[in-house]
C-alpha positions as CSV (number, residue, x, y, z in Angstrom):
1,S,97.9,129.7,165.6
2,R,95.7,127.5,163.5
3,D,95.9,124.6,166.0
4,L,95.1,127.0,168.9
5,H,92.0,128.3,167.1
6,D,90.7,125.0,165.7
7,H,91.2,122.8,168.8
8,L,91.3,125.0,171.9
9,G,89.0,127.6,170.4
10,A,86.4,124.9,169.6
11,Q,86.5,123.5,173.1
12,I,86.1,126.9,174.7
13,S,83.1,127.7,172.4
14,Y,81.5,124.4,173.4
15,F,82.2,125.3,177.1
16,I,80.5,128.7,176.7
17,S,77.4,127.3,174.9
18,T,77.0,124.5,177.4
19,A,77.1,126.9,180.3
20,D,74.6,129.2,178.6
21,F,72.3,126.2,178.0
22,I,72.4,125.1,181.6
23,A,71.8,128.7,182.8
24,Y,68.8,128.9,180.6
25,G,67.4,125.6,182.0
26,L,67.8,127.0,185.5
27,D,65.4,129.7,184.8
28,K,62.6,127.1,185.1
29,N,64.0,125.7,188.3
30,P,66.1,128.5,189.7
31,S,68.9,128.3,192.2
32,E,70.5,131.7,192.7
33,Q,73.9,130.4,193.6
34,S,74.0,128.0,190.7
35,K,72.9,130.6,188.3
36,K,75.5,133.0,189.6
37,L,78.3,130.4,189.2
38,L,77.2,129.5,185.7
39,Q,77.1,133.1,184.7
40,E,80.7,133.5,186.0
41,L,81.7,130.3,184.1
42,S,80.2,131.6,180.9
43,Q,81.9,135.0,181.3
44,G,85.2,133.3,182.1
45,G,84.9,131.3,178.9
46,R,84.2,134.5,176.9
47,T,87.2,136.2,178.4
48,T,89.4,133.2,177.7
49,M,88.2,133.1,174.1
50,Q,89.1,136.8,173.7
51,E,92.5,136.2,175.1
52,L,93.0,133.3,172.7
53,R,92.1,135.5,169.8
54,E,94.5,138.1,170.9
55,T,97.3,135.6,171.2
56,I,96.5,134.2,167.8
57,W,96.6,137.7,166.4
58,A,100.0,138.4,167.9
59,L,101.5,135.1,166.7
60,N,100.0,135.1,163.3
61,K,102.7,137.0,161.6
62,P,106.5,137.1,162.0
63,A,106.3,140.8,163.0
64,Y,103.9,143.8,163.2
65,T,104.6,147.4,162.7
66,A,104.2,149.8,165.6
67,E,101.3,151.4,163.6
68,E,99.5,148.0,163.3
69,F,99.9,147.4,167.1
70,T,98.5,150.9,167.9
71,E,95.5,150.2,165.7
72,R,94.9,147.0,167.6
73,M,95.1,148.9,170.8
74,R,92.6,151.5,169.4
75,T,90.2,148.7,168.6
76,Y,90.6,147.2,172.1
77,L,89.9,150.6,173.8
78,S,86.9,151.3,171.5
79,V,85.3,147.9,172.4
80,H,86.2,147.7,176.1
81,F,85.5,151.3,177.0
82,A,82.5,151.9,174.8
83,D,80.0,152.1,177.6
84,E,82.3,153.6,180.2
85,A,82.2,157.2,181.5
86,L,85.9,157.4,180.8
87,V,87.5,159.5,178.1
88,W,90.6,158.0,176.5
89,K,93.2,159.2,174.1
90,L,95.8,157.1,172.2
91,S,98.8,158.5,170.3
92,L,101.7,157.1,168.4
93,S,104.9,158.9,167.6
94,G,108.3,158.1,166.2
95,K,109.2,155.4,163.7
96,T,105.7,154.0,163.1
97,E,106.9,151.3,160.6
98,T,109.3,149.8,163.2
99,Q,108.8,146.1,163.4
100,L,107.7,144.5,166.7
101,Q,108.3,140.8,167.2
102,P,105.4,138.6,168.3
103,A,106.7,137.7,171.8
104,L,107.4,141.3,172.7
105,L,104.2,142.5,171.1
106,L,102.1,140.0,173.2
107,N,103.9,141.1,176.4
108,I,103.2,144.8,175.6
109,F,99.6,144.1,174.9
110,R,99.1,142.1,178.2
111,I,100.8,144.9,180.2
112,A,98.5,147.4,178.6
113,Q,95.5,145.3,179.3
114,E,96.3,145.0,183.0
115,A,97.0,148.7,183.3
116,L,93.8,149.6,181.5
117,S,91.8,147.1,183.6
118,N,93.2,148.6,186.8
119,A,92.3,152.1,185.6
120,R,88.7,151.0,184.9
121,K,88.0,148.7,187.9
122,H,90.0,150.2,190.7
123,A,91.2,153.7,189.9
124,Q,87.7,155.2,189.2
125,A,89.5,157.2,186.4
126,T,87.6,159.6,184.1
127,H,90.5,160.3,181.8
128,L,93.1,158.0,180.4
129,T,95.9,158.5,177.9
130,V,98.1,155.9,176.2
131,E,101.2,157.2,174.5
132,I,103.4,155.0,172.3
133,D,106.8,156.2,171.0
134,V,109.0,154.0,168.9
135,S,112.5,154.4,167.6
136,E,114.5,152.0,165.6
137,T,115.9,150.5,168.8
138,T,113.4,151.3,171.6
139,F,109.7,150.8,172.3
140,L,108.1,153.1,174.9
141,M,104.5,153.0,176.2
142,R,103.1,155.3,178.8
143,I,99.7,154.9,180.3
144,T,98.3,157.7,182.6
145,D,95.0,158.0,184.4
146,N,93.5,160.6,186.6
147,G,92.1,158.1,189.1
148,I,92.4,157.8,192.9
149,G,95.8,156.2,192.8
150,F,97.1,153.7,195.3
151,D,99.8,153.1,197.9
152,Q,102.7,151.4,196.0
153,K,104.1,150.0,199.2
154,S,101.1,147.7,199.8
155,S,99.3,145.4,197.4
156,P,96.3,143.4,198.6
157,D,96.6,139.7,198.9
158,G,95.5,137.8,195.8
159,H,96.2,140.7,193.4
160,Y,99.0,139.6,191.2
161,G,98.5,142.0,188.3
162,L,101.5,144.3,189.1
163,D,103.7,141.3,189.6
164,N,102.6,139.8,186.3
165,M,103.3,143.1,184.5
166,Q,106.8,143.2,186.0
167,L,107.4,139.6,184.9
168,R,106.4,140.4,181.4
169,A,108.7,143.4,181.4
170,T,111.6,141.2,182.5
171,E,110.8,138.6,179.9
172,S,111.0,141.4,177.3
173,E,114.4,142.7,178.7
174,G,112.5,145.9,179.4
175,E,111.9,148.2,182.3
176,L,108.5,148.9,183.9
177,T,108.0,151.8,186.3
178,I,104.8,152.7,188.0
179,H,104.3,156.1,189.8
180,S,101.2,156.5,191.9
181,S,100.0,157.7,195.2
182,K,96.5,158.0,196.8
183,G,94.6,160.8,195.2
184,S,97.0,161.6,192.4
185,G,96.4,159.1,189.6
186,T,98.8,156.6,188.2
187,T,101.4,156.6,185.4
188,L,102.8,153.4,184.1
189,T,105.9,153.5,181.8
190,F,107.2,150.5,179.9
191,K,110.4,150.7,177.9
192,A,112.0,147.8,176.0
193,P,114.8,147.4,173.5
194,L,114.0,146.3,170.0
195,L,116.5,143.6,169.2
């Protein structure tokens, strides 16, 4: 994690600051297309940096408790949904001191991120719940929104989020189910064994 932060992190920081500097210079000699591309470049760098920090956090200890993970999710929701007209609720039940290994924890976090991003960007949801229940042998996460839902039989070309979530579930030897239909919201359930 130290190597990731010191080397890759420094490079991404330089990338962001350089893109911002160029964008500032373009204010004097504007080119709308160039400015738009540089803004996207800068935002992409910020997103990459945030994902790097999350990866470092997940790998920084041999294990985290379910309670520590839930608090990290709470922080994520507080930051990323602060300005949204979306009410969220997060709950944890069961064996809160159960240990989660870094590889599993990172997959859980990425699945949650994708589901939450979908609820915000595509579902037009106004209410969202994240329920986490942990036993000594099983991790369960359920994310439910009241959005517009979608037709599960068709996924637009170029949208690989659902496939990526399934891949992460498989890597964790877990099971991911998604129930949705147009007009009725979406419920995602992820269940994985704690080895």
